N, C-alpha and C positions, 0 to 999 in steps of 0.2 A: 531512693529507698533509704531509710534510716540505717545508720551503722549498726544498730541493734540486730539486724538480720543475721549477722555473724556471731552475735553474743553467745548463743548456746552452742555454736560450732567452734572448733579449734583445728588448726592444721596439725595433724598428728605426725606427718612426715612429708618431705619433698624428696622423692626418689631420684636416683641418677637417671640420666637420659636413657630411654628405653625405646628402641626402634623409631627414633626421630621425635619422641614426645617426652615431656616431663610429667610423670605421674605425681599427683598430689592427693594424699589421703587425708580426709577430714573426719572428725568424730563429733557427734552431738553429745555433750556431757550431760544433758538432761534426759534424753531418750535412749542413749546408747546406739543410735543409728550411725552407720558408717557410709561414707561416700567417697568414691574415687573419681577424680577428674583428670583426664589427660590434657595437658596444655600443648597445643600445636601452634605452628605459625599460621597466620591468616592466609586466606586465598584458596580455600577448598570449595568444591561444589557441594559437599556434604554439609548440612546445616548443623552448626554447633549449638549447644544449649545456651552458651553465652559467648560474647566477644569483648575484648578490650581493643584499644587502638592497635596493638601489635599481635595479640594472641587470639586463638580460637579455643574454647574450652569444651571438651566432649565428656559426657557422662559415660563411665564404664560400668556396665551392669549386666553383661551377658545378653543384652537386647540386640535387636537387629535394626532398630530405628522404627519399628512398626507400631510400638506402643507409645503413648503420650508420657512425657516426663512429668513427674509430680511437680506441683507448684512450688513446694518447699525446696526441692532439689534445684529447680530453675532459679529461684530467688537467691539461694546460696551461691550458685555458680555466677550469677550476675554480680553479687556483692564481691566475690573474689576477683572478678574481672575489673571492677572499679578500683579495688585495692591495688591490683597490678598497675593500672594507669596512674594512680596516685603516687605509687612508689617508683614510677618510671623505670620499670624493669626492662633491661635490654634483651633483645632477641638473640639467643645463642646461635652461632653460625650453623650448627648441626641440627637445629630444630627444623622439622619438616611440616608442611601442610598435611592435612589428612589425605588429600589426593596423592601426594608424593609418598606418604607412608604406605598407602594401599598398593601403589605401583611397585614400591621397593620391597614390600613384605606382603605378598599375596595371601598368605595364611594368617594374617594379623589377628583376626577374630575367631580363628578355629580353636583357640585354647580358652580355658575358663579361669585363667590366673589373674583375677581381678579382686577388688576389695570385697565383693559380695561373698567370695569363697575364702578369703584370707582368715 
């Protein structure tokens, strides 16, 4: 995919580790759309929206995984995963897979504190 896939998107913030994941907030400067991706360690049974060699990227949108992720959100997540590979980002020791996050934090998705409500 061309690098231009991220052209209209920029990383607004990379948040501190939150319950085993690193939240990344992206803004589309053309449309005003916002997107939050939680970056986890690979190795979960839950299917991420994108993966790099070391990371699994999950869309945070108050969904339960029952609805299809938009094509644009998927492409942006994949572009970010490729960027993580290109920059050879190391996996923090405290980063968890989604399975480990869910086991350690059973109410992980009971709150609505994500980018859609920020």
